[in-house]
N, C-alpha and C positions, 0 to 999 in steps of 0.2 A: 727826401733826405733819410738816410739810414745810419744807425749806429755802426754797422759793419762795413760801411763804404766811406772812404775819406771824402770829406765835403769839398767840392770845387768852389772856391771863394770868388774867383774871377777868371776871365778868359781874355787873352790878348792876341791879336792877329796883326801881322804885317805882311809885306810882300814876300817874305821868305818862309814864315813859319806860323804855327798856331800854338800858343803856350797856355797851359792850364796852371793857375795858381791854386794849389790844393792845401788842405789841412795838413799841418806838419806832424808827421808820425815819426818820432825819433827813438822808438824802442828797439829798433833793429829787426832783422828778418828772422824767420822761424829757426833755421839751422844754426844761426849764431847763438840764439838763446839756449838751444838744446845743448850745444857743445860747451857752453859755460857751466853746465850742471854736471854733478856726479851721479844723478839719479834721474831716469826717465822711463816711465812705464807705458804700457799699451793704452791704459785709460787716458793718459795725457795726449797720445796720438789721436784717439777718438774725439777728445775735446777740441783739439785744434782743427780737425776735419769738420766737426760740427760748426765751428765758428766760420770756416771758409764757406760751407754750404749756406749758412744764414746770410752771409754777405752776398753770395750769388743769387739767393732767393729774392733779395731786394732788387738786385739788378734786373733779373728776369721778369719780376713783377712789373717793372717799369717799361717792359718791352725791349730791353737791351740784352746784349750778350757780350762775352769777352772773346772767346775763341782761341786764345793763346796763353792760357794760364800757366804759370810756373810758381814754385815756392816763393820767389822774390816778388811776386805780384801782391803779396801780403806783408804788412809790417805792423809791429805792435805800436800802439799809440804813444806809450811812454816806457820808461825803464822800470816802472812799478811791477812787482811780481804778478799781479792780476790785471794788468793793462789789457784793454780790448785789442783784438786782432782785426785789422782793417784792410780791405781791398784798396790798393793805392794806385793802380793803373787801370785803364779802361779798354785795353785791347786795340788802341788806335794804330800801334805799330804793325799789327797784323793787317788791318784794313789798308794801311798805306802800302804794305808789301804785296797784298793781293792786287791792288790797283796797279802797282808797279809792274806786275806780270801780265796784266790783261791787255787785250787788243780789241779794237772795235771801231765802229764808225765815228763814235763821239770822243774816243780817247786814242791818243797816239801810242802805239806799242812801245814798251819800254824794256830795257835790259838792266836797269839799275834800281836797287832797293833803297828807299830812303832811310831804312832802319837796319844798320849793320848787326844789331842784336839778333835778328832773325837767322843769321848764319851760324850762331854759336851752338855747337852740338849739345852742350849741357842744358840748353833750353829746348832744343828740338825734341829731346827724349820725352817731353810731356805733351807733345802735339798729337791730336787725333788723326787717324789715317785719312778721313775725308778732307780734313784741312790741308794735309800734305798733298793729296791728289788735286784739290782745288787750286792750291798755290801754284802748281805746275812749274813754270820756269823760275819761280822764286828759289826753288831748291836745286836747280840745275847749275852746274859749274859755269861761272861767267867767263871762263877763259883764264889763261895764264896771267899771273900778276903783271900789271903794266900794259895789258891789252887795251886797245882803243874802246872807249865806251861812249854812248850817246849822251848828249847834254842833260844837265839836271833840269827838271821841271820844278820851279820854285813854288808851285801851287799844289803840289802832290797831296799833302796832308789835308788841305781844305777840300780837295776833290774827293779824297777818300771818305771824309765825313758825309759829304753830299751823296756819294754813291751808296754808302751804308743806309742812309735814310730812304733812298729811292728803291733799294732792294726789297724793303718791306718785311712782312711777317715771316715769310717762308725762309729767307736767309737767316733771320734772327733765330728761329727755332732750330735751324741746322747748327748754328754756332752754340746754341744752348746745350745741345747734345754733346758738342765738343768740350764744353765746360764740364759736363759730367765725367767724360773720359779723363780730362786733366785732373779732376779731383781724385779719381781712382788711382792715377799714376802718382800723385803727390802722397796719397795715403800709403801706397806701396813703399815709397821712399821713407815715410815716417815709421814704418814697421820693421824695415830691415836695414835702412841706411843707404841703399842704392836704388836708382829708378828702374822700372821694369824692362825698359828697352835699351839700356845702356850698352854701348859697344865702343871699341877704340876709334872707329871712324864713322863719318856721316853716312857713307854708303851702307854700312852694316846696320846702323840705327834705322834708316828708312826701310830697309828690308824687313827688319824685325817688327816695326810698327805695322807695315802692310800685312804681314802674316799673323799679327796679334801674337807674337812669339814671346811669351813670358812664362816663368815657372816659379813656384815656391820652393826654392832650393832648401833641402832639409837642414843643412848646418845653420842657416840663418833664420829659418822659419819654424824651428822646432818648438819654440815657446809661444808662438803667435796663435791666437784663438781661431777656431773654424769660422766664427761669425765675421771676423776681420777679413779672412780670405774670401768669404762669400761676398762681402761688400766690394772688395777689389775686383773680383771676377765679374760682378754685375756691371760695374762702371766701365770696365775694359772690354765690353762686348764689341765685336767688329762692326755690327750693324747699329747705326745711330738710333734707329727706331726701337731697338731692344734694350737700350740703356735706360736706367731710371732717370726721371727728371730730378732736378735739385730738390723739389718738395718731396718726391718719393724717396730719395736717398736719405732725407732727414728722418723718415719714418722707419728706416732699416733698424733692426734690433741692435746692431753694433753701435749705431749712433745714439739711439734712444736710451740705451742702458749704459752708454759710455764704457763699453767693453767689460761689463761686470762678469762675463763668462770667461775672461782671460785668467791665466795662471796667477797673475799678480806679481809684484816685485819688479825690479828694474830690468830693462832690456838686456840681452846678451852683450858682452863686451865687444863682440864683432859689430854691433850696431853703430857704435861711436866710431870705430875704425873705418867702416864702410862710408859713413857720412863724411868723415874728415877727408877721405880720399876723393869723394865726389866733389866736395867743396874746393879742395885743392886744385883739381883739374879745371873747374870752371874759372877759378881765379887766374890760373896760369894762362888759360885760353884768352880771357878778356884783356888782362894786363899786357901780355906779350904782343897781342895784335895792336894795341894802342901805342906801345913803344915803337914797334916796327913802322907804323904809319907816320909817327912823328920824326923818326930818325933816318929812314932809308929812302933813297930815290927809287923810282920805278925800276931802273937798271939793277941796282943793288938787291932789290926785292926779288927780281927774276933770278939773280945769282944764288940767293939763299934757297929759293924754291928748287932750283936745279940741284943744289947740294943735298937737299932733303930727299929728292927722288933718287939720287945716287946712293945715299946712305940707306935707303929703304930697299935692301937687296931682295927681300922676299916679295916686294910689291904689295904689301898689305894696306898701304895708304896711311900708316901712322908710325910714329916714332915715340920713344920714351922722352919724358921731359929732360932727362939727363943727356940723351943723344942730341936733342935739339939744342941744348945749351952748348954742347961741344961744337956743334956746327957754327954757331954764332962766334965762338972764340976763334976757331980756325979761320973764319971769314974776316976776322978783324973787327967784329961788332961787339966789343967787350961791354959797352954800356947796356946792350940788349941782354947779353949773357948775365950781367949783374942784376938787371931788372927781373929776369926769369928766376934767378936764384933767390931774390928777395921775396918772390911769391911763395917759395917753399916754406919760408919762415912764418907766413901769415896764418897758415893752418898746418899744425904739426901732424905729420903722418909718416910712418916709417917706410911705407911701400912706395912703389913707382907709379907715376901718372903717365897715361898714354894720350898723345896729342895727334889729332888728324891735321897733318901739316898743310894739306891742300885747303881745308876749310879755314885754317888759321891764316894763311896767306891771302885768301879771298876776303876774309874779314878785315885784315890789315889794309888791303887795297881799297875797300869801301870807306874805311876810316880816313885813309889818305885823301880820297876824293872829297870827303866832307871838310877836311882841314884846308884843302885848296879852295874850296867854295867859300869857307869862312874868311880866308885871307883876301879873296877877290872882293867879297862884300865889304870887308874892312877898308880896302884901298879905294873902292869906287863909290861907296855909299855916300 
């Protein structure tokens, strides 16, 4: 048990799923707390990253790893100002996704992921390149919305856990290096307000991750200390072997001194604007996919997808959130248009958000499959 990791109170397993009953952490995620404040300094970014590293140190010390960390993997224990930050998920969705993509003598090749969250571009931007490559077909397009898919294997998550145990120390160490990468990417976000490999579409994100293509753009990094930049650069090294371990990262000067070499004072105003824009995009992506899954038939989803491709005249693979909303209105899907508009109000940001419509429709398709599965179990259980 560790103070930085949410305690698992109990585990329940049935024919369909494995559920973890964990310690309740109701203090919200990191970006929500930051955006509620008028003042946020680099020293506070360093403190948050230190807490994340301490949580992971306990996980790694137990011979475990996560592999798919994002900022929402951590939550504050309570609403108190100095509440502890805890790791609240354990990377099982990645293990299920990796197993979903694998093929071999003992496992049937699958084309369906058990975790639709893996398709969200606002989570993919924190994923290490070796995890992307290892995932293989997890990141490949599963076909147009409504395409025929193979049946669901209801023991997928349980098999994923068993496979993780069987992989042993080597696989765990590999994912521990991926955790170091993710901490570097999260630190990048907490210093400028946007993730290092963010792009309007999934294809561009994957390309940037593979090339380790990130930069400290002067307008947004002019006030950030050199120690902070050095920490990020060390964590985001392309070779896993050259990245610091979590324990080594805890000894970095920026973490040990909590950024005492920084200029001091609050972050630039652009920090909050960038963070709001990123959060807004992630909310639109997740909420819209869920509404599409619950509201549209496979045929209607195919129609929306075709309209999106037609509207994307430059074939960039993305549309603005406003353009997407207009497509829903023209197609007679006013309830989806309204849901998309309601997402705008959840995080106030004056700029536009860009949505990878292909990734959005694929995520919606996976969610729709899950809803059908739920309904079938409800009817025949």
